[in-house]
C-alpha positions as CSV (number, residue, x, y, z in Angstrom):
1,M,0.0,0.0,0.0
2,T,1.0,3.6,-0.5
3,G,-0.4,6.1,1.9
4,V,-0.2,9.5,3.6
5,G,-0.8,10.4,7.2
6,L,-0.3,13.3,9.6
7,G,0.1,13.8,13.3
8,Q,-2.3,15.9,15.3
9,G,-0.6,19.0,16.7
10,G,2.8,17.7,15.8
11,A,2.7,15.1,18.7
12,V,3.7,11.7,17.1
13,S,4.1,8.9,19.5
14,R,6.3,5.8,18.9
15,R,3.2,3.6,19.0
16,A,1.4,5.7,16.4
17,V,4.4,5.7,14.1
18,L,4.8,2.0,14.2
19,A,1.1,1.6,13.3
20,L,2.0,3.4,10.1
21,V,5.2,1.6,9.1
22,P,3.5,-1.1,7.0
23,G,2.7,0.2,3.6
24,L,3.7,3.5,2.0
25,V,2.8,6.2,4.5
26,A,3.3,9.9,4.9
27,L,3.0,11.5,8.3
28,R,3.2,15.2,9.2
29,A,4.7,16.6,12.3
30,S,3.1,20.1,12.2
31,T,5.0,21.6,15.2
32,A,8.3,21.2,13.4
33,R,6.9,22.8,10.3
34,A,5.5,25.8,12.2
35,Q,9.0,26.5,13.7
36,R,10.5,26.8,10.2
37,P,8.0,29.1,8.4
38,G,8.9,29.6,4.7
39,G,11.6,27.0,4.8
40,P,11.7,23.9,2.6
41,A,9.5,21.0,3.6
42,R,11.4,18.1,5.1
43,I,10.2,14.8,3.6
44,G,11.4,11.5,5.2
45,W,11.6,8.4,3.0
46,L,11.5,5.0,4.8
47,S,12.2,2.1,2.5
48,Y,12.2,-1.6,3.3
49,I,14.6,-2.3,0.4
50,S,18.1,-1.1,-0.3
51,Q,19.4,1.6,-2.6
52,P,18.9,2.4,-5.4
53,D,15.1,2.7,-4.9
54,V,13.1,3.4,-8.0
55,G,10.1,4.3,-5.9
56,L,12.1,7.3,-4.5
57,T,13.0,8.4,-8.0
58,N,9.4,8.2,-9.1
59,L,8.3,10.2,-6.0
60,R,10.8,12.9,-6.9
61,E,9.4,13.0,-10.5
62,G,5.9,13.4,-9.2
63,L,6.9,16.2,-6.8
64,G,8.7,18.0,-9.7
65,E,5.5,17.8,-11.8
66,L,3.6,19.5,-9.0
67,G,6.2,22.4,-9.0
68,Y,8.3,21.3,-6.1
69,V,12.1,21.8,-6.5
70,E,14.4,19.6,-4.4
71,G,16.7,21.7,-2.3
72,K,14.5,24.8,-2.5
73,S,10.9,23.8,-1.7
74,Y,11.7,20.5,-0.1
75,V,14.5,18.3,1.0
76,L,14.5,14.5,1.1
77,I,15.8,12.5,4.1
78,P,16.0,8.8,3.2
79,R,16.5,5.7,5.3
80,F,16.8,2.2,4.0
81,A,16.2,-1.1,5.9
82,D,18.1,-3.2,3.4
83,G,15.5,-6.0,3.6
84,D,15.5,-6.2,7.4
85,F,12.1,-5.5,8.9
86,T,13.6,-5.4,12.4
87,R,15.4,-2.2,11.5
88,L,12.2,-0.2,10.7
89,P,11.4,1.0,14.3
90,R,14.9,2.4,14.7
91,L,14.8,4.1,11.3
92,V,11.5,5.7,12.2
93,D,13.0,7.1,15.4
94,E,15.9,8.5,13.3
95,L,13.6,10.2,10.9
96,M,11.5,11.6,13.7
97,A,14.7,13.1,15.2
98,E,15.3,14.8,11.9
99,R,12.1,16.9,12.5
100,I,10.5,15.8,9.3
101,D,7.2,17.2,8.1
102,V,6.1,14.2,6.1
103,L,7.1,10.5,6.3
104,V,6.7,8.4,3.2
105,S,7.2,4.7,4.0
106,R,7.7,1.9,1.5
107,G,6.8,-1.4,3.0
108,P,4.2,-4.2,3.0
109,S,0.6,-3.7,2.6
110,V,-1.9,-2.9,5.4
111,D,-5.6,-3.3,5.6
112,Y,-7.4,-0.1,6.5
113,S,-10.8,1.3,5.7
114,L,-10.5,2.8,2.2
115,A,-13.2,5.4,2.6
116,K,-12.0,6.7,6.0
117,P,-8.3,5.7,6.5
118,G,-7.8,7.3,9.9
119,R,-4.7,6.3,11.8
120,N,-3.0,9.5,10.5
121,M,-2.5,8.1,7.1
122,T,-3.9,7.9,3.5
123,G,-2.5,6.9,0.1
124,I,-2.7,4.1,-2.4
125,T,-3.3,0.4,-1.8
126,F,-2.7,-2.5,-4.1
127,M,-4.6,-4.9,-1.8
128,A,-7.3,-6.8,-3.6
129,L,-8.1,-10.3,-2.3
130,E,-10.2,-11.1,-5.3
131,L,-7.1,-11.0,-7.5
132,S,-5.5,-13.8,-5.4
133,A,-8.1,-16.4,-6.4
134,K,-8.0,-15.2,-10.0
135,R,-4.2,-15.6,-10.2
136,V,-4.4,-19.2,-9.3
137,E,-7.2,-19.8,-11.8
138,V,-5.2,-18.3,-14.6
139,L,-2.1,-20.2,-13.6
140,K,-4.0,-23.5,-13.7
141,E,-5.5,-22.6,-17.1
142,L,-2.0,-22.0,-18.3
143,V,-0.6,-25.2,-16.8
144,P,-3.6,-27.6,-16.5
145,Q,-1.4,-30.5,-15.4
146,A,-0.1,-28.6,-12.4
147,T,-1.7,-30.1,-9.3
148,Q,1.0,-29.1,-6.9
149,I,1.6,-25.4,-6.8
150,A,4.4,-23.7,-4.7
151,L,3.6,-20.4,-3.1
152,L,6.5,-18.1,-2.4
153,S,5.5,-15.3,0.1
154,N,6.7,-13.0,2.8
155,P,4.9,-13.6,6.1
156,E,5.9,-10.1,7.3
157,H,3.7,-8.7,4.5
158,A,0.6,-7.6,6.5
159,G,-2.0,-9.0,4.1
160,E,-0.1,-12.3,3.4
161,L,-2.2,-14.6,5.5
162,A,-5.5,-13.3,4.1
163,E,-4.1,-13.7,0.6
164,Y,-2.9,-17.2,1.3
165,K,-6.3,-18.3,2.6
166,V,-8.1,-17.0,-0.5
167,T,-5.5,-18.5,-2.8
168,E,-5.7,-21.9,-1.0
169,D,-9.5,-21.9,-1.3
170,G,-9.3,-21.0,-5.0
171,A,-6.7,-23.8,-5.7
172,R,-8.9,-26.3,-3.9
173,R,-11.8,-25.5,-6.1
174,I,-9.9,-26.3,-9.2
175,G,-8.2,-29.4,-7.9
176,A,-4.8,-28.0,-7.0
177,T,-2.8,-28.0,-3.7
178,I,-0.8,-25.1,-2.5
179,T,2.4,-25.5,-0.5
180,R,3.6,-22.3,1.2
181,Y,7.3,-21.4,1.3
182,L,8.1,-18.4,3.4
183,A,11.0,-15.9,3.1
184,R,11.2,-13.0,5.5
185,S,14.3,-11.5,4.1
186,P,16.6,-11.7,1.1
187,R,18.9,-14.0,3.1
188,E,16.2,-16.7,3.3
189,L,15.5,-16.8,-0.4
190,P,18.3,-19.4,-1.3
191,T,17.0,-21.8,1.3
192,V,13.4,-21.4,0.0
193,F,14.7,-22.0,-3.6
194,D,16.3,-25.2,-2.5
195,E,13.1,-26.4,-0.8
196,I,11.0,-25.6,-3.9
197,R,13.5,-27.2,-6.2
198,A,13.4,-30.4,-4.1
199,A,9.6,-30.4,-4.1
200,R,9.4,-30.2,-7.9
201,P,6.0,-28.4,-8.1
202,G,4.1,-28.1,-11.3
203,A,3.8,-24.4,-11.0
204,M,4.6,-21.5,-8.7
205,L,2.8,-18.4,-7.4
206,V,4.7,-15.4,-6.0
207,F,2.9,-13.0,-3.8
208,P,3.8,-9.4,-4.6
209,D,5.3,-7.3,-1.8
210,S,8.4,-5.1,-1.2
211,L,10.7,-8.1,-0.7
212,T,9.7,-10.0,-3.8
213,L,9.6,-6.8,-5.9
214,A,13.1,-5.9,-4.8
215,R,14.3,-9.4,-5.6
216,R,12.2,-10.0,-8.6
217,Q,15.1,-10.7,-11.0
218,E,16.5,-13.3,-8.7
219,I,13.1,-15.0,-8.3
220,V,12.3,-14.8,-12.0
221,D,15.7,-16.3,-12.9
222,F,15.2,-19.2,-10.4
223,A,11.8,-20.0,-12.0
224,A,13.4,-19.9,-15.5
225,R,16.4,-22.2,-14.5
226,E,14.1,-24.7,-12.9
227,R,11.5,-24.4,-15.7
228,I,8.7,-23.7,-13.2
229,P,5.8,-21.8,-14.8
230,S,5.1,-18.9,-12.4
231,M,2.4,-16.4,-11.8
232,F,3.3,-13.0,-10.3
233,G,1.1,-10.2,-8.9
234,W,2.6,-7.1,-10.5
235,T,3.7,-6.3,-14.1
236,E,7.2,-5.4,-13.0
237,F,7.9,-9.2,-12.7
238,T,6.9,-10.0,-16.3
239,D,9.0,-7.0,-17.4
240,V,12.1,-8.8,-16.2
241,G,11.2,-12.2,-17.7
242,G,8.4,-13.5,-15.4
243,L,6.0,-15.8,-17.3
244,V,2.7,-14.2,-16.4
245,S,1.4,-11.5,-14.1
246,Y,-2.1,-10.5,-13.1
247,G,-2.4,-7.2,-11.3
248,P,-1.3,-3.6,-11.4
249,S,2.0,-1.9,-12.2
250,V,3.2,-0.8,-8.8
251,L,6.2,1.6,-9.5
252,P,4.2,4.4,-11.2
253,S,2.1,4.6,-8.0
254,F,5.1,6.1,-6.2
255,K,4.8,9.1,-8.6
256,M,1.1,9.3,-7.9
257,L,1.9,9.5,-4.2
258,A,3.3,12.9,-4.7
259,K,-0.2,14.4,-4.8
260,F,-0.9,13.0,-1.3
261,V,2.3,14.5,0.0
262,D,1.3,17.8,-1.5
263,K,-2.1,17.7,0.2
264,V,-0.5,17.0,3.6
265,L,2.1,19.7,3.2
266,K,-0.7,22.2,2.4
267,G,-2.6,21.4,5.6
268,A,-5.0,18.6,4.7
269,E,-5.8,16.2,7.5
270,A,-4.4,12.9,6.1
271,G,-6.8,10.7,8.0
272,K,-9.7,12.3,6.1
273,V,-8.2,11.9,2.7
274,P,-9.6,8.7,1.2
275,I,-7.2,5.9,0.4
276,E,-7.2,5.2,-3.3
277,Q,-7.2,1.6,-4.6
278,V,-5.3,0.9,-7.8
279,S,-8.0,0.1,-10.4
280,R,-6.0,-0.7,-13.6
281,I,-5.4,-4.5,-13.5
282,S,-3.6,-6.1,-16.4
283,L,-3.0,-9.7,-17.5
284,T,0.5,-9.8,-19.0
285,I,2.1,-12.8,-20.8
286,N,5.8,-13.0,-21.5
287,M,5.9,-15.1,-24.7
288,T,9.7,-15.1,-24.8
289,T,9.7,-16.9,-21.4
290,A,6.9,-19.2,-22.5
291,R,8.9,-20.3,-25.6
292,R,12.0,-20.9,-23.6
293,M,10.1,-23.1,-21.2
294,G,8.5,-25.0,-24.2
295,L,5.1,-23.9,-22.9
296,A,2.1,-23.5,-25.2
297,V,0.0,-20.6,-24.0
298,P,-3.7,-21.3,-24.6
299,S,-5.4,-19.1,-27.1
300,S,-8.1,-18.4,-24.4
301,I,-5.4,-16.6,-22.3
302,L,-3.8,-14.8,-25.2
303,A,-7.2,-13.5,-26.2
304,R,-7.7,-12.0,-22.7
305,A,-4.2,-10.7,-22.3
306,D,-3.9,-6.9,-22.0
307,R,-0.2,-7.1,-22.9
308,V,1.9,-9.7,-24.7
309,I,5.7,-9.4,-24.4
310,E,7.4,-10.9,-27.4
């Protein structure tokens, strides 16, 4: 999720900040802003992944299109967790000590009321449980002989368990069994790859989140080496060689987030700004990958595809 939030009267407690860490969040400390009238806004960026972070680049572009000039109308103060969720609380404390006006946090998705986000936050969410069942259906249509499907996911992703249950129910309805393989950090991926390789599944699902997005090339390359037909949740995976994806393109949303930051900096109460849900969902097929795997893509899928990569 991408979101924006603000503190009331500039008082931001540790507990409140930690509630905002999952997802992409912005939070305003208005007292600090009031003490620097006319000065550049101080925007904190908290990222679960390592540098370089394309999301931060896109946010900069979005702010530029709104007339913000870095170094004059705003300064960016970034912190990166390098794939380690345990570092996030300390990094939040560091950013609060920097007397930031807005905090933008790139992390796993959270489940909030979309109409009235509250919790001092708002923004953009990619959470859509109905997509989880659809992904397993499309994967089974693509690989009808696959009865054992590996699921690669990050349990630290706030919506992971709900997505898993929906996916498992969907697989059961079409005669497939899901086996869940968990990776909480990049360090755990090699072990998970070994486990999936040993299980020899007929296909694989990869839940989208900050960890899998950051390591998408590594995951896609593993699937290609092992010739495991794989379904991904965001188009960024098929862009780097993933077989099929069903869902939104996530990176452009960081650019869209700039308008939420703009509203907060101009005094809007973030908890009253409705969270937006990404509505453009695409089915993308990478035919180059399919041919390398010797996989015949059914015409029924090609006819529904929004994009075919040749």
